[in-house]
ZAKE-150516 format. One record per atom (N, C-alpha, C, O, CB): atom name; x, y, z; residue in three letters. Coordinates in steps of 0.001 Angstrom, whole numbers, plus 500000, padded with zeros to 6 digits. Glycine has a CB too. Layout:
REM ZAKE-150516
   at       c1       c2       c3    aa
   CA        X        Y        Z   ALA
...
//
This chain:
REM ZAKE-150516
   at       c1       c2       c3    aa
    N   531131   730381   480320   MET
   CA   530812   729992   481689   MET
    C   530845   728476   481796   MET
    O   530164   727779   481044   MET
   CB   529428   730544   482119   MET
    N   531628   727974   482722   GLU
   CA   531684   726535   482948   GLU
    C   530623   726168   483973   GLU
    O   530580   726723   485071   GLU
   CB   533101   726090   483424   GLU
    N   529769   725226   483599   LEU
   CA   528667   724825   484454   LEU
    C   529044   723571   485232   LEU
    O   529348   722532   484645   LEU
   CB   527395   724588   483625   LEU
    N   529021   723675   486552   LYS
   CA   529345   722538   487404   LYS
    C   528261   722305   488446   LYS
    O   527938   721159   488756   LYS
   CB   530689   722753   488087   LYS
    N   527708   723356   488979   ASP
   CA   526830   723292   490129   ASP
    C   525409   723701   489737   ASP
    O   525204   724781   489184   ASP
   CB   527359   724188   491256   ASP
    N   524425   722834   490023   PHE
   CA   523032   723105   489657   PHE
    C   522532   724402   490282   PHE
    O   521928   725229   489600   PHE
   CB   522136   721943   490085   PHE
    N   522780   724579   491569   GLU
   CA   522254   725746   492269   GLU
    C   522833   727047   491715   GLU
    O   522108   728026   491538   GLU
   CB   522549   725640   493759   GLU
    N   524138   727056   491441   ALA
   CA   524770   728249   490870   ALA
    C   524240   728513   489468   ALA
    O   524016   729663   489091   ALA
   CB   526303   728091   490839   ALA
    N   524039   727445   488692   ALA
   CA   523509   727598   487339   ALA
    C   522097   728153   487385   ALA
    O   521748   729027   486592   ALA
   CB   523530   726256   486592   ALA
    N   521284   727658   488299   LEU
   CA   519914   728143   488424   LEU
    C   519887   729614   488834   LEU
    O   519074   730388   488328   LEU
   CB   519142   727298   489441   LEU
    N   520770   729994   489743   LYS
   CA   520851   731396   490162   LYS
    C   521228   732277   488972   LYS
    O   520645   733344   488782   LYS
   CB   521879   731568   491310   LYS
    N   522199   731838   488173   ARG
   CA   522608   732606   486991   ARG
    C   521451   732696   485991   ARG
    O   521246   733742   485376   ARG
   CB   523850   731958   486322   ARG
    N   520712   731628   485831   LEU
   CA   519559   731639   484925   LEU
    C   518514   732645   485398   LEU
    O   517923   733351   484581   LEU
   CB   518936   730233   484823   LEU
    N   518284   732715   486697   GLU
   CA   517344   733689   487249   GLU
    C   517822   735121   486982   GLU
    O   517018   736002   486677   GLU
   CB   517164   733460   488762   GLU
    N   519124   735343   487098   GLU
   CA   519683   736668   486808   GLU
    C   519458   737037   485345   GLU
    O   519092   738170   485031   GLU
   CB   521189   736705   487140   GLU
    N   519678   736077   484460   ILE
   CA   519502   736320   483029   ILE
    C   518048   736662   482722   ILE
    O   517770   737617   481997   ILE
   CB   519946   735093   482211   ILE
    N   517131   735885   483271   VAL
   CA   515706   736136   483041   VAL
    C   515331   737527   483531   VAL
    O   514600   738251   482855   VAL
   CB   514841   735068   483745   VAL
    N   515822   737896   484689   SER
   CA   515530   739220   485249   SER
    C   516032   740331   484328   SER
    O   515319   741302   484073   SER
   CB   516166   739365   486642   SER
    N   517260   740186   483830   LYS
   CA   517816   741196   482926   LYS
    C   517020   741284   481634   LYS
    O   516764   742377   481128   LYS
   CB   519277   740883   482615   LYS
    N   516631   740134   481102   LEU
   CA   515860   740125   479865   LEU
    C   514475   740741   480078   LEU
    O   513960   741431   479198   LEU
   CB   515729   738692   479331   LEU
    N   513879   740495   481231   GLU
   CA   512556   741045   481523   GLU
    C   512579   742560   481671   GLU
    O   511585   743228   481388   GLU
   CB   512004   740421   482785   GLU
    N   513707   743104   482111   GLU
   CA   513824   744559   482238   GLU
    C   513670   745238   480885   GLU
    O   513145   746348   480798   GLU
   CB   515171   744936   482865   GLU
    N   514123   744579   479842   GLY
   CA   513963   745101   478495   GLY
    C   514842   746289   478156   GLY
    O   514520   747041   477236   GLY
   CB   512566   745478   478292   GLY
    N   515928   746481   478859   GLU
   CA   516786   747644   478639   GLU
    C   518083   747295   477915   GLU
    O   518967   748141   477784   GLU
   CB   517108   748299   479959   GLU
    N   518200   746066   477449   LEU
   CA   519408   745637   476753   LEU
    C   519241   745825   475249   LEU
    O   518127   745868   474729   LEU
   CB   519732   744165   477080   LEU
    N   520378   745935   474568   SER
   CA   520330   745980   473108   SER
    C   519927   744598   472591   SER
    O   519961   743610   473325   SER
   CB   521709   746426   472510   SER
    N   519555   744552   471340   LEU
   CA   519186   743273   470742   LEU
    C   520343   742290   470819   LEU
    O   520149   741122   471156   LEU
   CB   518751   743465   469286   LEU
    N   521548   742759   470508   GLU
   CA   522726   741884   470544   GLU
    C   522969   741345   471952   GLU
    O   523242   740156   472123   GLU
   CB   523971   742640   470048   GLU
    N   522872   742210   472960   GLN
   CA   523066   741768   474343   GLN
    C   521977   740773   474750   GLN
    O   522249   739784   475430   GLN
   CB   523068   742979   475302   GLN
    N   520752   741046   474328   SER
   CA   519633   740164   474661   SER
    C   519825   738781   474051   SER
    O   519600   737769   474715   SER
   CB   518311   740771   474180   SER
    N   520239   738735   472797   VAL
   CA   520451   737453   472127   VAL
    C   521579   736687   472806   VAL
    O   521482   735475   472996   VAL
   CB   520767   737662   470632   VAL
    N   522649   737392   473171   LYS
   CA   523779   736738   473828   LYS
    C   523346   736151   475178   LYS
    O   523703   735020   475506   LYS
   CB   524946   737737   474023   LYS
    N   522586   736914   475949   LEU
   CA   522094   736408   477232   LEU
    C   521120   735252   477032   LEU
    O   521138   734281   477789   LEU
   CB   521418   737531   478024   LEU
    N   520272   735358   476011   PHE
   CA   519332   734280   475715   PHE
    C   520078   732985   475404   PHE
    O   519705   731916   475888   PHE
   CB   518423   734667   474536   PHE
    N   521133   733084   474594   GLU
   CA   521936   731904   474267   GLU
    C   522549   731291   475521   GLU
    O   522538   730072   475695   GLU
   CB   523041   732269   473268   GLU
    N   523080   732137   476389   GLU
   CA   523650   731642   477645   GLU
    C   522567   730979   478487   GLU
    O   522792   729925   479082   GLU
   CB   524315   732790   478437   GLU
    N   521395   731600   478532   GLY
   CA   520283   731038   479293   GLY
    C   519853   729682   478772   GLY
    O   519528   728789   479555   GLY
   CB   519113   731980   479270   GLY
    N   519846   729517   477453   MET
   CA   519472   728234   476868   MET
    C   520493   727159   477226   MET
    O   520122   726021   477517   MET
   CB   519342   728358   475343   MET
    N   521767   727511   477207   GLU
   CA   522817   726567   477588   GLU
    C   522641   726141   479046   GLU
    O   522749   724959   479374   GLU
   CB   524216   727193   477373   GLU
    N   522374   727101   479902   ILE
   CA   522175   726805   481323   ILE
    C   520919   725961   481519   ILE
    O   520908   725039   482335   ILE
   CB   522076   728111   482143   ILE
    N   519868   726274   480775   SER
   CA   518625   725518   480866   SER
    C   518834   724050   480498   SER
    O   518314   723160   481171   SER
   CB   517565   726138   479961   SER
    N   519591   723795   479436   ARG
   CA   519892   722420   479042   ARG
    C   520698   721711   480138   ARG
    O   520433   720552   480457   ARG
   CB   520669   722399   477705   ARG
    N   521682   722413   480712   PHE
   CA   522491   721856   481793   PHE
    C   521600   721482   482985   PHE
    O   521711   720383   483527   PHE
   CB   523582   722865   482229   PHE
    N   520720   722399   483384   CYS
   CA   519840   722145   484531   CYS
    C   518881   720993   484236   CYS
    O   518625   720160   485106   CYS
   CB   519045   723415   484894   CYS
    N   518351   720944   483018   GLY
   CA   517458   719856   482646   GLY
    C   518145   718507   482734   GLY
    O   517558   717535   483209   GLY
   CB   516927   720070   481250   GLY
    N   519390   718445   482276   LYS
   CA   520148   717194   482351   LYS
    C   520390   716803   483805   LYS
    O   520246   715636   484170   LYS
   CB   521491   717327   481604   LYS
    N   520757   717775   484632   LYS
   CA   520982   717479   486056   LYS
    C   519710   716954   486715   LYS
    O   519764   716019   487514   LYS
   CB   521477   718737   486797   LYS
    N   518556   717557   486382   LEU
   CA   517290   717107   486964   LEU
    C   516936   715698   486492   LEU
    O   516464   714882   487283   LEU
   CB   516160   718080   486602   LEU
    N   517160   715410   485217   ASN
   CA   516898   714062   484706   ASN
    C   517797   713036   485378   ASN
    O   517348   711942   485722   ASN
   CB   517098   714016   483190   ASN
    N   519067   713386   485566   ASP
   CA   519997   712486   486253   ASP
    C   519539   712226   487683   ASP
    O   519592   711091   488156   ASP
   CB   521418   713072   486252   ASP
    N   519091   713270   488370   ALA
   CA   518625   713131   489748   ALA
    C   517374   712255   489804   ALA
    O   517222   711442   490716   ALA
   CB   518337   714516   490364   ALA
    N   516485   712420   488834   GLU
   CA   515274   711604   488797   GLU
    C   515626   710123   488638   GLU
    O   515028   709272   489296   GLU
   CB   514353   712061   487649   GLU
    N   516583   709816   487780   ARG
   CA   517008   708421   487603   ARG
    C   517612   707866   488897   ARG
    O   517388   706708   489248   ARG
   CB   518033   708311   486449   ARG
    N   518367   708690   489591   ARG
   CA   518960   708238   490856   ARG
    C   517880   707951   491893   ARG
    O   517981   706987   492652   ARG
   CB   519943   709293   491396   ARG
    N   516838   708797   491925   VAL
   CA   515734   708584   492864   VAL
    C   515025   707276   492532   VAL
    O   514661   706520   493434   VAL
   CB   514734   709773   492824   VAL
    N   514826   707004   491240   GLU
   CA   514182   705750   490848   GLU
    C   514990   704549   491320   GLU
    O   514417   703552   491761   GLU
   CB   513999   705695   489328   GLU
    N   516295   704632   491235   VAL
   CA   517152   703535   491712   VAL
    C   516989   703369   493216   VAL
    O   516949   702244   493713   VAL
   CB   518641   703796   491357   VAL
    N   516895   704462   493935   LEU
   CA   516743   704392   495390   LEU
    C   515396   703810   495800   LEU
    O   515244   703306   496913   LEU
   CB   516907   705773   495999   LEU
    N   514430   703878   494908   LEU
   CA   513106   703344   495213   LEU
    C   513005   701851   494903   LEU
    O   511930   701259   494997   LEU
   CB   512045   704106   494435   LEU
    N   514133   701254   494532   LYS
   CA   514145   699818   494201   LYS
    C   513644   699021   495407   LYS
    O   514083   699224   496538   LYS
   CB   515586   699345   493787   LYS
    N   512737   698133   495137   ARG
   CA   512171   697316   496212   ARG
    C   513192   696312   496721   ARG
    O   514190   696041   496054   ARG
   CB   510910   696587   495730   ARG
    N   512945   695767   497889   THR
   CA   513890   694827   498500   THR
    C   514028   693537   497709   THR
    O   515054   692864   497808   THR
   CB   513460   694506   499908   THR
    N   513012   693176   496923   ASP
   CA   513120   691941   496137   ASP
    C   513908   692161   494852   ASP
    O   514033   691253   494030   ASP
   CB   511730   691401   495804   ASP
    N   514434   693355   494682   GLY
   CA   515279   693644   493537   GLY
    C   514555   694230   492345   GLY
    O   515196   694642   491377   GLY
   CB   515959   692420   493120   GLY
    N   513224   694279   492392   GLU
   CA   512479   694861   491285   GLU
    C   512276   696344   491531   GLU
    O   512102   696793   492664   GLU
   CB   511125   694152   491097   GLU
    N   512304   697084   490448   LEU
   CA   512142   698528   490544   LEU
    C   510685   698865   490773   LEU
    O   509811   698456   490009   LEU
   CB   512663   699224   489281   LEU
    N   510437   699599   491809   SER
   CA   509097   700076   492096   SER
    C   509051   701525   491657   SER
    O   509395   702430   492417   SER
   CB   508726   699914   493615   SER
    N   508622   701736   490420   GLU
   CA   508621   703088   489877   GLU
    C   507424   703844   490421   GLU
    O   506279   703434   490236   GLU
   CB   508598   703069   488331   GLU
    N   507697   704937   491087   GLU
   CA   506664   705762   491679   GLU
    C   506896   707197   491240   GLU
    O   508034   707626   491047   GLU
   CB   506657   705640   493229   GLU
    N   505823   707916   491088   ALA
   CA   505940   709320   490692   ALA
    C   506601   710094   491818   ALA
    O   506247   709935   492986   ALA
   CB   504550   709929   490347   ALA
    N   507553   710923   491462   PHE
   CA   508227   711758   492443   PHE
    C   507437   713042   492580   PHE
    O   507254   713768   491603   PHE
   CB   509705   712042   492038   PHE
    N   506972   713326   493775   GLU
   CA   506205   714541   494017   GLU
    C   506907   715359   495090   GLU
    O   507009   714926   496238   GLU
   CB   504746   714210   494437   GLU
    N   507391   716538   494721   PRO
   CA   508041   717394   495715   PRO
    C   507078   717719   496850   PRO
    O   505867   717807   496644   PRO
   CB   508553   718694   495062   PRO
    N   507616   717894   498027   ALA
   CA   506800   718220   499192   ALA
    C   505965   719462   498927   ALA
    O   506450   720436   498351   ALA
   CB   507681   718425   500428   ALA
    N   504713   719424   499349   GLY
   CA   503848   720581   499194   GLY
    C   503038   720596   497913   GLY
    O   502211   721487   497721   GLY
   CB   504657   721803   499260   GLY
    N   503253   719641   497042   GLN
   CA   502479   719588   495794   GLN
    C   501485   718457   495892   GLN
    O   501848   717322   496202   GLN
   CB   503402   719402   494554   GLN
    N   500235   718766   495628   ALA
   CA   499192   717750   495641   ALA
    C   499103   717096   494275   ALA
    O   499386   717714   493248   ALA
   CB   497834   718357   496043   ALA
    N   498703   715828   494288   ARG
   CA   498497   715126   493018   ARG
    C   497218   715633   492363   ARG
    O   496311   716129   493032   ARG
   CB   498428   713585   493236   ARG
    N   497164   715498   491035   GLU
   CA   495940   715868   490328   GLU
    C   494810   715014   490840   GLU
    O   494963   713811   491051   GLU
   CB   496098   715709   488796   GLU
    N   493661   715657   491040   GLY
   CA   492490   714933   491495   GLY
    C   492375   714877   493008   GLY
    O   491354   714426   493528   GLY
   CB   492512   713550   490947   GLY
    N   493410   715331   493736   ASP
   CA   493350   715340   495201   ASP
    C   492623   716563   495682   ASP
    O   492467   716754   496888   ASP
   CB   494750   715288   495813   ASP
//
């Protein structure tokens, strides 16, 4: 499987997890799906890290210094709030 698109990769990962959770596959099939899932997981992790770096660049202050701020997805409260 060639991985290009984060959303498609995530959807495929969800399918793999669902199949593995059903528990109806042979050991060989389960291991093969697990390996594919790990590959997809690494791909998604890299894409997320790349996106985080891009967000940090966008948060650069007008004076040219990087204003590093924690990225919090909408709807998530900070600890202690």
